[in-house]
CHARMM-style PDB file with segment names, atoms N, HN, CA, C and O in Angstrom:
ATOM      1  N   MET     1      91.505 109.492  88.014  1.00  0.00      PROA
ATOM      2  CA  MET     1      91.621 108.336  88.883  1.00  0.00      PROA
ATOM      3  C   MET     1      92.466 107.263  88.203  1.00  0.00      PROA
ATOM      4  O   MET     1      92.280 106.965  87.023  1.00  0.00      PROA
ATOM      5  N   GLU     2      93.374 106.704  88.943  1.00  0.00      PROA
ATOM      6  HN  GLU     2      93.526 106.946  89.901  1.00  0.00      PROA
ATOM      7  CA  GLU     2      94.260 105.673  88.412  1.00  0.00      PROA
ATOM      8  C   GLU     2      93.515 104.335  88.317  1.00  0.00      PROA
ATOM      9  O   GLU     2      92.823 103.937  89.254  1.00  0.00      PROA
ATOM     10  N   THR     3      93.660 103.660  87.202  1.00  0.00      PROA
ATOM     11  HN  THR     3      94.223 103.983  86.441  1.00  0.00      PROA
ATOM     12  CA  THR     3      92.964 102.395  86.991  1.00  0.00      PROA
ATOM     13  C   THR     3      93.777 101.228  87.545  1.00  0.00      PROA
ATOM     14  O   THR     3      94.963 101.367  87.844  1.00  0.00      PROA
ATOM     15  N   ILE     4      93.126 100.089  87.676  1.00  0.00      PROA
ATOM     16  HN  ILE     4      92.163  99.976  87.433  1.00  0.00      PROA
ATOM     17  CA  ILE     4      93.812  98.883  88.137  1.00  0.00      PROA
ATOM     18  C   ILE     4      94.905  98.484  87.151  1.00  0.00      PROA
ATOM     19  O   ILE     4      95.968  98.009  87.553  1.00  0.00      PROA
ATOM     20  N   GLY     5      94.641  98.679  85.856  1.00  0.00      PROA
ATOM     21  HN  GLY     5      93.778  99.065  85.530  1.00  0.00      PROA
ATOM     22  CA  GLY     5      95.654  98.379  84.843  1.00  0.00      PROA
ATOM     23  C   GLY     5      96.889  99.246  85.008  1.00  0.00      PROA
ATOM     24  O   GLY     5      98.014  98.765  84.870  1.00  0.00      PROA
ATOM     25  N   ASP     6      96.683 100.526  85.305  1.00  0.00      PROA
ATOM     26  HN  ASP     6      95.770 100.917  85.418  1.00  0.00      PROA
ATOM     27  CA  ASP     6      97.808 101.440  85.544  1.00  0.00      PROA
ATOM     28  C   ASP     6      98.616 101.007  86.765  1.00  0.00      PROA
ATOM     29  O   ASP     6      99.847 101.034  86.750  1.00  0.00      PROA
ATOM     30  N   GLN     7      97.923 100.617  87.799  1.00  0.00      PROA
ATOM     31  HN  GLN     7      96.923 100.596  87.812  1.00  0.00      PROA
ATOM     32  CA  GLN     7      98.604 100.193  89.031  1.00  0.00      PROA
ATOM     33  C   GLN     7      99.414  98.921  88.810  1.00  0.00      PROA
ATOM     34  O   GLN     7     100.529  98.794  89.315  1.00  0.00      PROA
ATOM     35  N   ILE     8      98.853  97.982  88.055  1.00  0.00      PROA
ATOM     36  HN  ILE     8      97.947  98.085  87.644  1.00  0.00      PROA
ATOM     37  CA  ILE     8      99.564  96.740  87.747  1.00  0.00      PROA
ATOM     38  C   ILE     8     100.819  97.040  86.941  1.00  0.00      PROA
ATOM     39  O   ILE     8     101.896  96.524  87.239  1.00  0.00      PROA
ATOM     40  N   LYS     9     100.678  97.868  85.929  1.00  0.00      PROA
ATOM     41  HN  LYS     9      99.803  98.287  85.686  1.00  0.00      PROA
ATOM     42  CA  LYS     9     101.817  98.212  85.070  1.00  0.00      PROA
ATOM     43  C   LYS     9     102.922  98.912  85.873  1.00  0.00      PROA
ATOM     44  O   LYS     9     104.098  98.579  85.729  1.00  0.00      PROA
ATOM     45  N   GLN    10     102.548  99.871  86.711  1.00  0.00      PROA
ATOM     46  HN  GLN    10     101.592 100.141  86.828  1.00  0.00      PROA
ATOM     47  CA  GLN    10     103.534 100.591  87.519  1.00  0.00      PROA
ATOM     48  C   GLN    10     104.266  99.652  88.472  1.00  0.00      PROA
ATOM     49  O   GLN    10     105.487  99.726  88.604  1.00  0.00      PROA
ATOM     50  N   ARG    11     103.522  98.772  89.133  1.00  0.00      PROA
ATOM     51  HN  ARG    11     102.530  98.712  89.025  1.00  0.00      PROA
ATOM     52  CA  ARG    11     104.141  97.823  90.070  1.00  0.00      PROA
ATOM     53  C   ARG    11     105.066  96.865  89.328  1.00  0.00      PROA
ATOM     54  O   ARG    11     106.165  96.575  89.801  1.00  0.00      PROA
ATOM     55  N   ARG    12     104.635  96.376  88.180  1.00  0.00      PROA
ATOM     56  HN  ARG    12     103.742  96.611  87.796  1.00  0.00      PROA
ATOM     57  CA  ARG    12     105.457  95.460  87.380  1.00  0.00      PROA
ATOM     58  C   ARG    12     106.767  96.131  86.991  1.00  0.00      PROA
ATOM     59  O   ARG    12     107.834  95.528  87.106  1.00  0.00      PROA
ATOM     60  N   LYS    13     106.693  97.365  86.535  1.00  0.00      PROA
ATOM     61  HN  LYS    13     105.827  97.856  86.441  1.00  0.00      PROA
ATOM     62  CA  LYS    13     107.899  98.094  86.135  1.00  0.00      PROA
ATOM     63  C   LYS    13     108.793  98.389  87.335  1.00  0.00      PROA
ATOM     64  O   LYS    13     110.017  98.312  87.232  1.00  0.00      PROA
ATOM     65  N   ARG    14     108.188  98.727  88.470  1.00  0.00      PROA
ATOM     66  HN  ARG    14     107.193  98.789  88.554  1.00  0.00      PROA
ATOM     67  CA  ARG    14     108.954  98.991  89.689  1.00  0.00      PROA
ATOM     68  C   ARG    14     109.749  97.755  90.104  1.00  0.00      PROA
ATOM     69  O   ARG    14     110.866  97.864  90.609  1.00  0.00      PROA
ATOM     70  N   LEU    15     109.160  96.583  89.885  1.00  0.00      PROA
ATOM     71  HN  LEU    15     108.252  96.495  89.474  1.00  0.00      PROA
ATOM     72  CA  LEU    15     109.826  95.320  90.218  1.00  0.00      PROA
ATOM     73  C   LEU    15     110.747  94.832  89.099  1.00  0.00      PROA
ATOM     74  O   LEU    15     111.412  93.805  89.241  1.00  0.00      PROA
ATOM     75  N   LYS    16     110.785  95.565  87.995  1.00  0.00      PROA
ATOM     76  HN  LYS    16     110.246  96.399  87.879  1.00  0.00      PROA
ATOM     77  CA  LYS    16     111.631  95.230  86.836  1.00  0.00      PROA
ATOM     78  C   LYS    16     111.311  93.841  86.288  1.00  0.00      PROA
ATOM     79  O   LYS    16     112.192  93.015  86.051  1.00  0.00      PROA
ATOM     80  N   VAL    17     110.015  93.624  86.100  1.00  0.00      PROA
ATOM     81  HN  VAL    17     109.299  94.294  86.293  1.00  0.00      PROA
ATOM     82  CA  VAL    17     109.509  92.363  85.559  1.00  0.00      PROA
ATOM     83  C   VAL    17     108.860  92.665  84.212  1.00  0.00      PROA
ATOM     84  O   VAL    17     108.079  93.610  84.095  1.00  0.00      PROA
ATOM     85  N   SER    18     109.178  91.876  83.206  1.00  0.00      PROA
ATOM     86  HN  SER    18     109.812  91.109  83.301  1.00  0.00      PROA
ATOM     87  CA  SER    18     108.559  92.073  81.890  1.00  0.00      PROA
ATOM     88  C   SER    18     107.135  91.522  81.902  1.00  0.00      PROA
ATOM     89  O   SER    18     106.751  90.756  82.786  1.00  0.00      PROA
ATOM     90  N   GLN    19     106.371  91.932  80.900  1.00  0.00      PROA
ATOM     91  HN  GLN    19     106.683  92.555  80.182  1.00  0.00      PROA
ATOM     92  CA  GLN    19     105.008  91.405  80.788  1.00  0.00      PROA
ATOM     93  C   GLN    19     105.041  89.892  80.622  1.00  0.00      PROA
ATOM     94  O   GLN    19     104.224  89.185  81.212  1.00  0.00      PROA
ATOM     95  N   ARG    20     105.969  89.397  79.832  1.00  0.00      PROA
ATOM     96  HN  ARG    20     106.633  89.972  79.353  1.00  0.00      PROA
ATOM     97  CA  ARG    20     106.084  87.948  79.607  1.00  0.00      PROA
ATOM     98  C   ARG    20     106.392  87.231  80.922  1.00  0.00      PROA
ATOM     99  O   ARG    20     105.794  86.195  81.215  1.00  0.00      PROA
ATOM    100  N   GLN    21     107.311  87.769  81.706  1.00  0.00      PROA
ATOM    101  HN  GLN    21     107.796  88.611  81.467  1.00  0.00      PROA
ATOM    102  CA  GLN    21     107.654  87.148  82.985  1.00  0.00      PROA
ATOM    103  C   GLN    21     106.455  87.128  83.923  1.00  0.00      PROA
ATOM    104  O   GLN    21     106.178  86.115  84.565  1.00  0.00      PROA
ATOM    105  N   LEU    22     105.746  88.249  83.998  1.00  0.00      PROA
ATOM    106  HN  LEU    22     105.971  89.072  83.476  1.00  0.00      PROA
ATOM    107  CA  LEU    22     104.574  88.316  84.874  1.00  0.00      PROA
ATOM    108  C   LEU    22     103.502  87.338  84.412  1.00  0.00      PROA
ATOM    109  O   LEU    22     102.873  86.667  85.230  1.00  0.00      PROA
ATOM    110  N   ALA    23     103.297  87.258  83.121  1.00  0.00      PROA
ATOM    111  HN  ALA    23     103.808  87.803  82.456  1.00  0.00      PROA
ATOM    112  CA  ALA    23     102.310  86.315  82.588  1.00  0.00      PROA
ATOM    113  C   ALA    23     102.681  84.881  82.986  1.00  0.00      PROA
ATOM    114  O   ALA    23     101.828  84.113  83.432  1.00  0.00      PROA
ATOM    115  N   ASP    24     103.951  84.532  82.822  1.00  0.00      PROA
ATOM    116  HN  ASP    24     104.643  85.155  82.459  1.00  0.00      PROA
ATOM    117  CA  ASP    24     104.403  83.179  83.163  1.00  0.00      PROA
ATOM    118  C   ASP    24     104.285  82.910  84.667  1.00  0.00      PROA
ATOM    119  O   ASP    24     103.809  81.852  85.079  1.00  0.00      PROA
ATOM    120  N   LEU    25     104.720  83.870  85.475  1.00  0.00      PROA
ATOM    121  HN  LEU    25     105.106  84.729  85.140  1.00  0.00      PROA
ATOM    122  CA  LEU    25     104.694  83.690  86.927  1.00  0.00      PROA
ATOM    123  C   LEU    25     103.275  83.592  87.485  1.00  0.00      PROA
ATOM    124  O   LEU    25     103.026  82.853  88.437  1.00  0.00      PROA
ATOM    125  N   SER    26     102.364  84.330  86.896  1.00  0.00      PROA
ATOM    126  HN  SER    26     102.567  84.930  86.122  1.00  0.00      PROA
ATOM    127  CA  SER    26     100.993  84.356  87.407  1.00  0.00      PROA
ATOM    128  C   SER    26     100.086  83.315  86.754  1.00  0.00      PROA
ATOM    129  O   SER    26      98.981  83.061  87.234  1.00  0.00      PROA
ATOM    130  N   GLY    27     100.553  82.714  85.660  1.00  0.00      PROA
ATOM    131  HN  GLY    27     101.451  82.920  85.270  1.00  0.00      PROA
ATOM    132  CA  GLY    27      99.734  81.722  84.970  1.00  0.00      PROA
ATOM    133  C   GLY    27      98.623  82.338  84.145  1.00  0.00      PROA
ATOM    134  O   GLY    27      97.597  81.709  83.886  1.00  0.00      PROA
ATOM    135  N   VAL    28      98.842  83.579  83.734  1.00  0.00      PROA
ATOM    136  HN  VAL    28      99.675  84.091  83.944  1.00  0.00      PROA
ATOM    137  CA  VAL    28      97.864  84.315  82.933  1.00  0.00      PROA
ATOM    138  C   VAL    28      98.451  84.509  81.539  1.00  0.00      PROA
ATOM    139  O   VAL    28      99.654  84.727  81.396  1.00  0.00      PROA
ATOM    140  N   GLY    29      97.622  84.433  80.530  1.00  0.00      PROA
ATOM    141  HN  GLY    29      96.645  84.256  80.646  1.00  0.00      PROA
ATOM    142  CA  GLY    29      98.094  84.612  79.159  1.00  0.00      PROA
ATOM    143  C   GLY    29      98.648  86.017  78.926  1.00  0.00      PROA
ATOM    144  O   GLY    29      98.153  86.992  79.492  1.00  0.00      PROA
ATOM    145  N   ILE    30      99.679  86.108  78.090  1.00  0.00      PROA
ATOM    146  HN  ILE    30     100.081  85.316  77.630  1.00  0.00      PROA
ATOM    147  CA  ILE    30     100.302  87.392  77.795  1.00  0.00      PROA
ATOM    148  C   ILE    30      99.304  88.364  77.170  1.00  0.00      PROA
ATOM    149  O   ILE    30      99.329  89.553  77.486  1.00  0.00      PROA
ATOM    150  N   ASN    31      98.433  87.883  76.296  1.00  0.00      PROA
ATOM    151  HN  ASN    31      98.414  86.917  76.039  1.00  0.00      PROA
ATOM    152  CA  ASN    31      97.437  88.760  75.670  1.00  0.00      PROA
ATOM    153  C   ASN    31      96.462  89.304  76.707  1.00  0.00      PROA
ATOM    154  O   ASN    31      96.071  90.469  76.649  1.00  0.00      PROA
ATOM    155  N   THR    32      96.076  88.465  77.645  1.00  0.00      PROA
ATOM    156  HN  THR    32      96.394  87.518  77.693  1.00  0.00      PROA
ATOM    157  CA  THR    32      95.179  88.896  78.716  1.00  0.00      PROA
ATOM    158  C   THR    32      95.849  89.962  79.571  1.00  0.00      PROA
ATOM    159  O   THR    32      95.244  90.986  79.886  1.00  0.00      PROA
ATOM    160  N   LEU    33      97.099  89.717  79.944  1.00  0.00      PROA
ATOM    161  HN  LEU    33      97.591  88.884  79.688  1.00  0.00      PROA
ATOM    162  CA  LEU    33      97.828  90.679  80.767  1.00  0.00      PROA
ATOM    163  C   LEU    33      97.995  92.014  80.041  1.00  0.00      PROA
ATOM    164  O   LEU    33      97.813  93.075  80.638  1.00  0.00      PROA
ATOM    165  N   THR    34      98.336  91.959  78.772  1.00  0.00      PROA
ATOM    166  HN  THR    34      98.484  91.097  78.288  1.00  0.00      PROA
ATOM    167  CA  THR    34      98.502  93.182  77.983  1.00  0.00      PROA
ATOM    168  C   THR    34      97.206  93.983  77.957  1.00  0.00      PROA
ATOM    169  O   THR    34      97.221  95.203  78.123  1.00  0.00      PROA
ATOM    170  N   LYS    35      96.093  93.300  77.751  1.00  0.00      PROA
ATOM    171  HN  LYS    35      96.080  92.309  77.617  1.00  0.00      PROA
ATOM    172  CA  LYS    35      94.794  93.987  77.730  1.00  0.00      PROA
ATOM    173  C   LYS    35      94.455  94.595  79.089  1.00  0.00      PROA
ATOM    174  O   LYS    35      93.896  95.689  79.158  1.00  0.00      PROA
ATOM    175  N   ILE    36      94.790  93.893  80.160  1.00  0.00      PROA
ATOM    176  HN  ILE    36      95.244  93.004  80.104  1.00  0.00      PROA
ATOM    177  CA  ILE    36      94.529  94.429  81.498  1.00  0.00      PROA
ATOM    178  C   ILE    36      95.315  95.720  81.695  1.00  0.00      PROA
ATOM    179  O   ILE    36      94.770  96.721  82.162  1.00  0.00      PROA
ATOM    180  N   GLU    37      96.588  95.695  81.341  1.00  0.00      PROA
ATOM    181  HN  GLU    37      97.031  94.883  80.961  1.00  0.00      PROA
ATOM    182  CA  GLU    37      97.431  96.879  81.520  1.00  0.00      PROA
ATOM    183  C   GLU    37      96.977  98.050  80.649  1.00  0.00      PROA
ATOM    184  O   GLU    37      97.173  99.208  81.017  1.00  0.00      PROA
ATOM    185  N   ARG    38      96.383  97.759  79.521  1.00  0.00      PROA
ATOM    186  HN  ARG    38      96.224  96.818  79.223  1.00  0.00      PROA
ATOM    187  CA  ARG    38      95.882  98.812  78.629  1.00  0.00      PROA
ATOM    188  C   ARG    38      94.450  99.216  78.973  1.00  0.00      PROA
ATOM    189  O   ARG    38      93.858 100.063  78.304  1.00  0.00      PROA
ATOM    190  N   ASN    39      93.908  98.611  80.008  1.00  0.00      PROA
ATOM    191  HN  ASN    39      94.389  97.923  80.551  1.00  0.00      PROA
ATOM    192  CA  ASN    39      92.531  98.870  80.421  1.00  0.00      PROA
ATOM    193  C   ASN    39      91.534  98.514  79.329  1.00  0.00      PROA
ATOM    194  O   ASN    39      90.485  99.144  79.197  1.00  0.00      PROA
ATOM    195  N   GLU    40      91.872  97.504  78.556  1.00  0.00      PROA
ATOM    196  HN  GLU    40      92.724  96.992  78.663  1.00  0.00      PROA
ATOM    197  CA  GLU    40      90.989  97.032  77.487  1.00  0.00      PROA
ATOM    198  C   GLU    40      90.345  95.698  77.851  1.00  0.00      PROA
ATOM    199  O   GLU    40      89.356  95.294  77.240  1.00  0.00      PROA
ATOM    200  N   GLY    41      90.897  95.030  78.828  1.00  0.00      PROA
ATOM    201  HN  GLY    41      91.701  95.358  79.324  1.00  0.00      PROA
ATOM    202  CA  GLY    41      90.395  93.720  79.192  1.00  0.00      PROA
ATOM    203  C   GLY    41      89.292  93.798  80.226  1.00  0.00      PROA
ATOM    204  O   GLY    41      89.073  94.837  80.849  1.00  0.00      PROA
ATOM    205  N   ASN    42      88.611  92.698  80.395  1.00  0.00      PROA
ATOM    206  HN  ASN    42      88.789  91.854  79.889  1.00  0.00      PROA
ATOM    207  CA  ASN    42      87.575  92.555  81.412  1.00  0.00      PROA
ATOM    208  C   ASN    42      87.837  91.237  82.130  1.00  0.00      PROA
ATOM    209  O   ASN    42      87.084  90.275  81.976  1.00  0.00      PROA
ATOM    210  N   PRO    43      88.929  91.201  82.928  1.00  0.00      PROA
ATOM    211  CA  PRO    43      89.330  89.926  83.530  1.00  0.00      PROA
ATOM    212  C   PRO    43      88.388  89.476  84.625  1.00  0.00      PROA
ATOM    213  O   PRO    43      87.715  90.287  85.263  1.00  0.00      PROA
ATOM    214  N   THR    44      88.350  88.177  84.832  1.00  0.00      PROA
ATOM    215  HN  THR    44      88.896  87.519  84.314  1.00  0.00      PROA
ATOM    216  CA  THR    44      87.599  87.642  85.964  1.00  0.00      PROA
ATOM    217  C   THR    44      88.353  88.004  87.243  1.00  0.00      PROA
ATOM    218  O   THR    44      89.533  88.353  87.197  1.00  0.00      PROA
ATOM    219  N   LEU    45      87.678  87.921  88.367  1.00  0.00      PROA
ATOM    220  HN  LEU    45      86.720  87.638  88.405  1.00  0.00      PROA
ATOM    221  CA  LEU    45      88.346  88.185  89.640  1.00  0.00      PROA
ATOM    222  C   LEU    45      89.462  87.186  89.893  1.00  0.00      PROA
ATOM    223  O   LEU    45      90.479  87.536  90.492  1.00  0.00      PROA
ATOM    224  N   ASP    46      89.289  85.953  89.446  1.00  0.00      PROA
ATOM    225  HN  ASP    46      88.462  85.669  88.959  1.00  0.00      PROA
ATOM    226  CA  ASP    46      90.317  84.933  89.617  1.00  0.00      PROA
ATOM    227  C   ASP    46      91.600  85.334  88.888  1.00  0.00      PROA
ATOM    228  O   ASP    46      92.687  85.263  89.460  1.00  0.00      PROA
ATOM    229  N   ILE    47      91.477  85.751  87.639  1.00  0.00      PROA
ATOM    230  HN  ILE    47      90.594  85.809  87.174  1.00  0.00      PROA
ATOM    231  CA  ILE    47      92.645  86.162  86.863  1.00  0.00      PROA
ATOM    232  C   ILE    47      93.283  87.404  87.472  1.00  0.00      PROA
ATOM    233  O   ILE    47      94.504  87.477  87.611  1.00  0.00      PROA
ATOM    234  N   LEU    48      92.469  88.359  87.827  1.00  0.00      PROA
ATOM    235  HN  LEU    48      91.477  88.299  87.714  1.00  0.00      PROA
ATOM    236  CA  LEU    48      92.977  89.587  88.424  1.00  0.00      PROA
ATOM    237  C   LEU    48      93.717  89.286  89.728  1.00  0.00      PROA
ATOM    238  O   LEU    48      94.783  89.848  89.978  1.00  0.00      PROA
ATOM    239  N   ASN    49      93.171  88.422  90.543  1.00  0.00      PROA
ATOM    240  HN  ASN    49      92.304  87.966  90.340  1.00  0.00      PROA
ATOM    241  CA  ASN    49      93.821  88.061  91.804  1.00  0.00      PROA
ATOM    242  C   ASN    49      95.143  87.333  91.582  1.00  0.00      PROA
ATOM    243  O   ASN    49      96.079  87.515  92.361  1.00  0.00      PROA
ATOM    244  N   LYS    50      95.238  86.520  90.546  1.00  0.00      PROA
ATOM    245  HN  LYS    50      94.478  86.373  89.913  1.00  0.00      PROA
ATOM    246  CA  LYS    50      96.506  85.848  90.234  1.00  0.00      PROA
ATOM    247  C   LYS    50      97.600  86.865  89.922  1.00  0.00      PROA
ATOM    248  O   LYS    50      98.723  86.752  90.413  1.00  0.00      PROA
ATOM    249  N   VAL    51      97.263  87.850  89.107  1.00  0.00      PROA
ATOM    250  HN  VAL    51      96.351  87.941  88.708  1.00  0.00      PROA
ATOM    251  CA  VAL    51      98.229  88.886  88.737  1.00  0.00      PROA
ATOM    252  C   VAL    51      98.609  89.719  89.957  1.00  0.00      PROA
ATOM    253  O   VAL    51      99.789  89.957  90.214  1.00  0.00      PROA
ATOM    254  N   LEU    52      97.600  90.157  90.703  1.00  0.00      PROA
ATOM    255  HN  LEU    52      96.642  89.963  90.494  1.00  0.00      PROA
ATOM    256  CA  LEU    52      97.852  90.985  91.873  1.00  0.00      PROA
ATOM    257  C   LEU    52      98.679  90.244  92.921  1.00  0.00      PROA
ATOM    258  O   LEU    52      99.599  90.818  93.503  1.00  0.00      PROA
ATOM    259  N   ASP    53      98.362  88.992  93.162  1.00  0.00      PROA
ATOM    260  HN  ASP    53      97.614  88.525  92.689  1.00  0.00      PROA
ATOM    261  CA  ASP    53      99.089  88.199  94.144  1.00  0.00      PROA
ATOM    262  C   ASP    53     100.554  88.054  93.739  1.00  0.00      PROA
ATOM    263  O   ASP    53     101.446  88.156  94.582  1.00  0.00      PROA
ATOM    264  N   THR    54     100.799  87.822  92.473  1.00  0.00      PROA
ATOM    265  HN  THR    54     100.074  87.739  91.789  1.00  0.00      PROA
ATOM    266  CA  THR    54     102.167  87.685  91.968  1.00  0.00      PROA
ATOM    267  C   THR    54     102.960  88.969  92.188  1.00  0.00      PROA
ATOM    268  O   THR    54     104.162  88.921  92.447  1.00  0.00      PROA
ATOM    269  N   LEU    55     102.295  90.109  92.085  1.00  0.00      PROA
ATOM    270  HN  LEU    55     101.318  90.148  91.874  1.00  0.00      PROA
ATOM    271  CA  LEU    55     102.951  91.406  92.262  1.00  0.00      PROA
ATOM    272  C   LEU    55     102.975  91.871  93.714  1.00  0.00      PROA
ATOM    273  O   LEU    55     103.548  92.916  94.022  1.00  0.00      PROA
ATOM    274  N   GLY    56     102.359  91.104  94.602  1.00  0.00      PROA
ATOM    275  HN  GLY    56     101.894  90.255  94.351  1.00  0.00      PROA
ATOM    276  CA  GLY    56     102.306  91.505  96.006  1.00  0.00      PROA
ATOM    277  C   GLY    56     101.286  92.596  96.262  1.00  0.00      PROA
ATOM    278  O   GLY    56     101.439  93.392  97.188  1.00  0.00      PROA
ATOM    279  N   LEU    57     100.256  92.633  95.450  1.00  0.00      PROA
ATOM    280  HN  LEU    57     100.132  91.985  94.698  1.00  0.00      PROA
ATOM    281  CA  LEU    57      99.173  93.609  95.606  1.00  0.00      PROA
ATOM    282  C   LEU    57      97.915  92.882  96.057  1.00  0.00      PROA
ATOM    283  O   LEU    57      97.805  91.663  95.922  1.00  0.00      PROA
ATOM    284  N   VAL    58      96.975  93.639  96.592  1.00  0.00      PROA
ATOM    285  HN  VAL    58      97.064  94.629  96.701  1.00  0.00      PROA
ATOM    286  CA  VAL    58      95.715  93.069  97.040  1.00  0.00      PROA
ATOM    287  C   VAL    58      94.567  93.954  96.552  1.00  0.00      PROA
ATOM    288  O   VAL    58      94.690  95.178  96.504  1.00  0.00      PROA
ATOM    289  N   LEU    59      93.476  93.331  96.201  1.00  0.00      PROA
ATOM    290  HN  LEU    59      93.377  92.337  96.240  1.00  0.00      PROA
ATOM    291  CA  LEU    59      92.281  94.049  95.763  1.00  0.00      PROA
ATOM    292  C   LEU    59      91.372  94.252  96.964  1.00  0.00      PROA
ATOM    293  O   LEU    59      91.065  93.307  97.691  1.00  0.00      PROA
ATOM    294  N   THR    60      90.948  95.485  97.165  1.00  0.00      PROA
ATOM    295  HN  THR    60      91.198  96.253  96.575  1.00  0.00      PROA
ATOM    296  CA  THR    60      90.018  95.769  98.260  1.00  0.00      PROA
ATOM    297  C   THR    60      88.775  96.438  97.685  1.00  0.00      PROA
ATOM    298  O   THR    60      88.814  97.045  96.615  1.00  0.00      PROA
ATOM    299  N   THR    61      87.695  96.315  98.405  1.00  0.00      PROA
ATOM    300  HN  THR    61      87.663  95.822  99.274  1.00  0.00      PROA
ATOM    301  CA  THR    61      86.446  96.957  97.996  1.00  0.00      PROA
ATOM    302  C   THR    61      85.927  97.782  99.163  1.00  0.00      PROA
ATOM    303  O   THR    61      86.306  97.579 100.316  1.00  0.00      PROA
ATOM    304  N   ARG    62      85.058  98.708  98.832  1.00  0.00      PROA
ATOM    305  HN  ARG    62      84.750  98.874  97.895  1.00  0.00      PROA
ATOM    306  CA  ARG    62      84.419  99.517  99.861  1.00  0.00      PROA
ATOM    307  C   ARG    62      83.031  99.888  99.377  1.00  0.00      PROA
ATOM    308  O   ARG    62      82.747  99.859  98.179  1.00  0.00      PROA
ATOM    309  N   VAL    63      82.193 100.228 100.299  1.00  0.00      PROA
ATOM    310  HN  VAL    63      82.424 100.252 101.272  1.00  0.00      PROA
ATOM    311  CA  VAL    63      80.831 100.639  99.983  1.00  0.00      PROA
ATOM    312  C   VAL    63      80.844 102.132  99.643  1.00  0.00      PROA
ATOM    313  O   VAL    63      81.444 102.935 100.359  1.00  0.00      PROA
ATOM    314  N   LYS    64      80.181 102.491  98.550  1.00  0.00      PROA
ATOM    315  HN  LYS    64      79.695 101.840  97.968  1.00  0.00      PROA
ATOM    316  CA  LYS    64      80.081 103.885  98.165  1.00  0.00      PROA
ATOM    317  C   LYS    64      79.233 104.651  99.181  1.00  0.00      PROA
ATOM    318  O   LYS    64      78.300 104.115  99.781  1.00  0.00      PROA
ATOM    319  N   THR    65      79.585 105.893  99.345  1.00  0.00      PROA
ATOM    320  HN  THR    65      80.343 106.328  98.858  1.00  0.00      PROA
ATOM    321  CA  THR    65      78.754 106.763 100.173  1.00  0.00      PROA
ATOM    322  C   THR    65      77.633 107.306  99.306  1.00  0.00      PROA
ATOM    323  O   THR    65      77.795 107.392  98.089  1.00  0.00      PROA
ATOM    324  N   PRO    66      76.509 107.671  99.888  1.00  0.00      PROA
ATOM    325  CA  PRO    66      75.392 108.193  99.086  1.00  0.00      PROA
ATOM    326  C   PRO    66      75.827 109.389  98.223  1.00  0.00      PROA
ATOM    327  O   PRO    66      76.471 110.320  98.707  1.00  0.00      PROA
ATOM    328  N   GLY    67      75.464 109.339  96.953  1.00  0.00      PROA
ATOM    329  HN  GLY    67      74.940 108.583  96.561  1.00  0.00      PROA
ATOM    330  CA  GLY    67      75.787 110.417  96.023  1.00  0.00      PROA
ATOM    331  C   GLY    67      77.155 110.288  95.376  1.00  0.00      PROA
ATOM    332  O   GLY    67      77.479 111.066  94.478  1.00  0.00      PROA
ATOM    333  N   GLU    68      77.963 109.332  95.802  1.00  0.00      PROA
ATOM    334  HN  GLU    68      77.700 108.700  96.531  1.00  0.00      PROA
ATOM    335  CA  GLU    68      79.303 109.150  95.232  1.00  0.00      PROA
ATOM    336  C   GLU    68      79.203 108.502  93.851  1.00  0.00      PROA
ATOM    337  O   GLU    68      78.413 107.580  93.647  1.00  0.00      PROA
ATOM    338  N   THR    69      79.990 108.980  92.925  1.00  0.00      PROA
ATOM    339  HN  THR    69      80.632 109.729  93.091  1.00  0.00      PROA
ATOM    340  CA  THR    69      80.047 108.379  91.603  1.00  0.00      PROA
ATOM    341  C   THR    69      81.388 107.699  91.416  1.00  0.00      PROA
ATOM    342  O   THR    69      82.346 107.991  92.131  1.00  0.00      PROA
ATOM    343  N   SER    70      81.457 106.794  90.457  1.00  0.00      PROA
ATOM    344  HN  SER    70      80.679 106.556  89.876  1.00  0.00      PROA
ATOM    345  CA  SER    70      82.708 106.079  90.230  1.00  0.00      PROA
ATOM    346  C   SER    70      83.617 106.803  89.290  1.00  0.00      PROA
ATOM    347  OT1 SER    70      84.713 106.324  88.999  1.00  0.00      PROA
TER     348      SER     70
END
């Protein structure tokens, strides 16, 4: 399963934006962004939404079906 960090990194590269540029545009620290992309960070929803919004992405949620695992 592809992680949110993987999706952010792929979208950033597709748009030809550096990590530094994305950090500046979204108002998120470069270290925080790097950790998110490496799936090492635990960002707040506010920070995650800033990054996603800057990239033109949206976070959605859904209810698990009985017996479904993550």
